[in-house]
C-alpha positions as CSV (number, residue, x, y, z in Angstrom):
1,X,22.5,-9.2,-0.2
2,X,19.4,-11.1,-0.4
3,X,16.6,-9.7,-2.7
4,X,13.0,-10.0,-2.5
5,X,13.0,-14.0,-4.2
6,X,15.7,-15.1,-1.3
7,X,13.8,-13.5,1.5
8,X,10.3,-14.7,0.3
9,X,11.9,-18.1,0.1
10,X,12.8,-17.9,3.8
11,X,9.6,-16.4,4.6
12,X,7.8,-19.5,3.3
13,X,10.0,-21.5,5.3
14,X,9.3,-19.8,8.5
15,X,5.8,-19.7,7.9
16,X,5.5,-24.0,7.9
17,X,7.0,-23.6,11.7
18,X,6.1,-20.4,13.3
19,X,2.4,-19.2,13.4
20,X,0.9,-20.1,16.6
21,X,4.2,-20.6,18.6
22,X,5.1,-18.8,21.7
23,X,8.6,-17.3,22.6
24,X,9.9,-19.2,25.6
25,X,13.2,-18.1,25.6
26,X,15.6,-16.0,23.8
27,X,19.5,-15.6,23.8
28,X,21.5,-12.7,22.1
29,X,24.4,-14.2,21.4
30,X,26.2,-11.1,19.5
31,X,25.3,-7.6,20.7
32,X,25.3,-6.6,16.9
33,X,22.5,-9.1,16.1
34,X,19.9,-6.9,18.4
35,X,21.4,-3.6,17.7
36,X,19.2,-0.4,18.4
37,X,16.9,-2.3,20.6
38,X,15.4,-0.2,23.3
39,X,15.3,-3.0,26.3
40,X,16.6,-6.6,26.5
41,X,15.2,-8.5,23.5
42,X,15.0,-11.6,25.8
43,X,12.2,-9.9,28.3
44,X,10.3,-7.8,25.1
45,X,9.5,-11.3,23.2
46,X,9.0,-13.6,26.1
47,X,5.5,-15.1,25.8
48,X,4.4,-13.6,22.7
49,X,2.6,-15.7,20.2
50,X,3.6,-15.3,16.4
51,X,0.4,-14.4,14.1
52,X,2.2,-14.8,10.9
53,X,5.4,-14.1,9.0
54,X,5.4,-11.3,6.6
55,X,7.5,-9.7,4.0
56,X,7.8,-6.4,1.8
57,X,10.3,-6.1,-0.4
58,X,13.6,-7.4,1.4
59,X,12.0,-6.5,4.4
60,X,10.6,-9.6,6.9
61,X,8.7,-9.5,10.1
62,X,6.9,-11.2,12.6
63,X,3.6,-10.3,13.7
64,X,2.2,-11.3,17.2
65,X,-1.6,-12.1,18.1
66,X,-1.5,-9.3,20.7
67,X,-1.0,-6.7,18.2
68,X,-3.8,-5.3,15.6
69,X,-2.4,-6.3,12.6
70,X,-4.1,-3.6,10.8
71,X,-2.4,-1.2,13.0
72,X,0.6,0.5,11.2
73,X,2.1,1.5,14.8
74,X,1.8,-2.4,15.6
75,X,5.1,-3.6,17.3
76,X,6.7,-6.6,15.0
77,X,9.8,-8.2,14.9
78,X,12.0,-7.3,12.1
79,X,14.5,-9.8,10.6
80,X,17.3,-8.5,8.5
81,X,19.1,-10.8,6.8
82,X,22.2,-8.6,5.8
83,X,24.8,-10.4,4.0
84,X,24.9,-13.4,5.5
85,X,21.9,-14.1,7.7
86,X,20.2,-17.2,8.1
87,X,16.9,-18.1,9.8
88,X,17.6,-22.1,10.6
89,X,14.7,-24.2,12.1
90,X,16.1,-26.7,14.4
91,X,19.5,-27.5,16.0
92,X,22.7,-26.5,14.0
93,X,26.2,-26.6,14.8
94,X,27.2,-23.5,13.3
95,X,29.6,-21.3,15.5
96,X,27.9,-18.2,14.0
97,X,24.7,-18.4,15.8
98,X,23.8,-14.9,17.1
99,X,20.4,-15.2,18.3
100,X,19.0,-18.6,19.9
101,X,15.2,-18.9,20.6
102,X,13.0,-21.7,21.8
103,X,9.6,-21.8,20.8
104,X,6.6,-23.9,22.2
105,X,6.0,-26.8,20.8
106,X,9.9,-27.8,21.1
107,X,10.7,-25.3,17.9
108,X,14.2,-24.2,17.9
109,X,14.7,-21.3,15.8
110,X,18.6,-19.8,15.7
111,X,19.7,-16.4,13.5
112,X,23.1,-17.4,12.2
113,X,25.0,-14.9,10.7
114,X,28.9,-15.0,9.9
115,X,29.2,-11.4,8.6
116,X,26.9,-9.7,11.8
117,X,25.1,-7.3,9.0
118,X,21.9,-8.8,9.9
119,X,19.7,-8.2,13.3
120,X,16.2,-8.7,14.7
121,X,14.7,-5.6,15.9
122,X,11.2,-5.4,18.0
123,X,9.8,-2.2,16.8
124,X,6.6,-0.3,15.2
125,X,5.9,-1.4,11.6
126,X,6.2,2.1,10.6
127,X,9.8,1.6,10.7
128,X,9.6,0.7,6.9
129,X,6.3,2.8,6.1
130,X,8.2,4.6,3.5
131,X,9.2,1.4,1.7
132,X,7.2,1.1,-1.9
133,X,5.0,-1.8,-2.5
134,X,7.0,-5.1,-4.2
135,X,5.8,-6.3,-7.6
136,X,4.9,-9.5,-6.0
137,X,1.9,-8.0,-3.6
138,X,-1.4,-8.6,-4.7
139,X,-2.1,-5.2,-4.9
140,X,0.8,-3.9,-6.4
141,X,0.0,-1.2,-9.0
142,X,2.2,-1.6,-12.1
143,X,1.1,1.4,-14.2
144,X,1.5,3.7,-11.0
145,X,4.9,2.5,-10.3
146,X,6.6,3.0,-13.9
147,X,5.4,6.8,-13.5
148,X,7.2,6.8,-10.5
149,X,10.4,5.2,-12.0
150,X,9.7,7.7,-15.1
151,X,9.9,10.5,-12.3
152,X,13.6,10.0,-11.4
153,X,16.3,11.6,-13.1
154,X,18.9,9.1,-12.5
155,X,20.0,6.0,-14.6
156,X,17.3,3.4,-15.0
157,X,19.4,0.9,-13.2
158,X,20.0,3.3,-10.3
159,X,16.0,4.1,-10.2
160,X,15.4,0.5,-10.0
161,X,17.3,-0.2,-6.9
162,X,15.5,3.0,-5.1
163,X,13.4,1.5,-2.6
164,X,10.8,3.9,-2.4
165,X,10.1,3.4,-6.4
166,X,9.6,-0.3,-6.0
167,X,11.0,-2.7,-3.1
168,X,12.6,-5.8,-3.7
169,X,15.0,-5.4,-6.3
170,X,18.5,-5.4,-5.8
171,X,21.7,-5.7,-8.3
172,X,20.8,-9.0,-9.7
173,X,17.6,-8.8,-10.4
174,X,17.7,-5.3,-11.7
175,X,20.4,-6.3,-14.3
176,X,18.1,-9.6,-15.2
177,X,15.0,-7.3,-15.7
178,X,17.1,-4.6,-17.6
179,X,18.2,-7.4,-20.1
180,X,15.2,-9.1,-20.4
181,X,13.2,-5.7,-21.4
182,X,16.1,-5.1,-23.6
183,X,16.9,-1.4,-22.0
184,X,20.2,0.2,-21.4
185,X,21.0,0.6,-17.6
186,X,22.8,3.8,-18.0
187,X,19.6,5.2,-19.7
188,X,18.0,8.1,-17.7
189,X,14.7,6.7,-16.4
190,X,12.9,10.2,-16.8
191,X,13.6,9.7,-20.6
192,X,11.5,6.0,-20.6
193,X,8.5,5.8,-22.6
194,X,5.4,4.9,-20.1
195,X,5.0,1.6,-22.0
196,X,8.9,0.6,-21.7
197,X,8.9,1.6,-18.1
198,X,5.8,-0.8,-17.4
199,X,7.6,-3.4,-19.6
200,X,10.4,-3.1,-17.3
201,X,8.9,-3.4,-14.0
202,X,7.0,-6.2,-15.4
203,X,10.1,-8.0,-16.5
204,X,11.3,-7.5,-12.9
205,X,8.2,-9.2,-11.6
206,X,8.9,-11.9,-14.0
207,X,12.5,-12.6,-13.3
208,X,11.8,-12.6,-9.4
209,X,8.7,-15.3,-9.9
210,X,11.1,-17.4,-11.8
211,X,14.2,-17.0,-9.3
212,X,11.6,-17.9,-6.4
213,X,10.4,-21.4,-7.9
214,X,13.8,-22.5,-7.2
215,X,14.5,-21.0,-3.9
216,X,16.4,-17.8,-5.3
217,X,20.1,-17.0,-6.1
218,X,22.7,-18.8,-4.1
219,X,26.4,-18.0,-4.9
220,X,27.9,-19.5,-1.8
221,X,26.8,-21.3,1.5
222,X,25.9,-18.1,3.1
223,X,22.5,-17.8,1.6
224,X,20.4,-20.7,2.5
225,X,16.5,-21.5,3.2
226,X,15.5,-22.4,6.8
227,X,16.5,-26.2,6.1
228,X,20.0,-25.2,4.6
229,X,19.1,-25.9,1.3
230,X,20.8,-23.1,-1.5
231,X,18.6,-21.9,-4.2
232,X,20.0,-22.5,-7.7
233,X,18.8,-19.4,-10.0
234,X,22.3,-18.8,-10.9
235,X,22.1,-21.1,-13.6
236,X,19.6,-19.2,-15.3
237,X,21.2,-15.6,-15.3
238,X,21.6,-13.8,-18.4
239,X,23.2,-10.7,-17.6
240,X,24.6,-10.5,-13.7
241,X,28.0,-11.4,-13.3
242,X,28.6,-12.6,-16.7
243,X,30.7,-9.9,-18.2
244,X,32.7,-10.7,-21.4
245,X,30.5,-14.0,-21.6
246,X,28.2,-14.0,-24.9
247,X,24.8,-12.9,-24.7
248,X,22.0,-15.4,-24.7
249,X,20.1,-13.9,-27.6
250,X,22.5,-12.6,-29.8
251,X,26.1,-14.1,-28.7
252,X,27.5,-10.7,-28.6
253,X,30.0,-10.0,-25.5
254,X,28.2,-8.5,-22.4
255,X,29.6,-5.6,-21.0
256,X,30.6,-4.8,-17.3
257,X,30.2,-1.1,-16.4
258,X,29.5,0.7,-12.9
259,X,26.4,2.3,-12.8
260,X,25.7,4.5,-9.6
261,X,28.5,2.9,-7.6
262,X,27.1,-0.7,-8.7
263,X,28.7,-3.4,-11.1
264,X,26.2,-3.8,-14.0
265,X,26.2,-6.3,-16.8
266,X,24.4,-5.8,-20.3
267,X,24.5,-6.4,-23.8
268,X,25.6,-3.3,-26.0
269,X,23.6,-4.9,-28.8
270,X,20.6,-6.0,-27.3
271,X,19.6,-3.5,-24.8
272,X,19.3,-0.8,-27.1
273,X,16.2,1.2,-25.6
């Protein structure tokens, strides 16, 4: 599933095309792509003008000029990419277009989703009010987030994936942050020292900023930006997916274990905290 750098790459791509455009027509071509909607999306979006494209963690949404953008109860169009969702601007010959929209100015916007786990949903922003801020938000509180992390009695890898503690981190960047901070993924989050918890959250921010610079991580053609380009942070991974390969710091073979039901890769020699 796309994590913060991938979703932010898509958001930035959409930001160049969508603000100021109005929905002229919308066609839902697969019911799962708009599941849970109260009323026909075609009618709900008709004539609405997009104010901006926003994001928190892995969650992205379109905001509208006819809504009070300071009101947490405002309606927004959530865009959840799921496992394979793509927001493609312009014409596409994909057979997996699930929603097709025509915007003012001749802009075509297609939601392509091979596996149909993603969706568009017009709903109040409060739907994600429980989601914690992410490390790339301007008012992110690093120290307070570290304290919340230490309040969890689960493995630190599991706590990093808890979107109510800190949002945007998934399996890839959790492994990379733990490697960078030299912390064992199985270690109980509640046993971390505050300075180590701060270093870990800061490491996650560092890794995700680096990934964002190259468009995120793409392992196949299912994750692409709005213009069809893939990210290439997979060339810079130090831990994720590298079981039995030599550690980039000490050449010790990396281990693969399961933590909280998630495949996890780490260095048994370097990650000793």
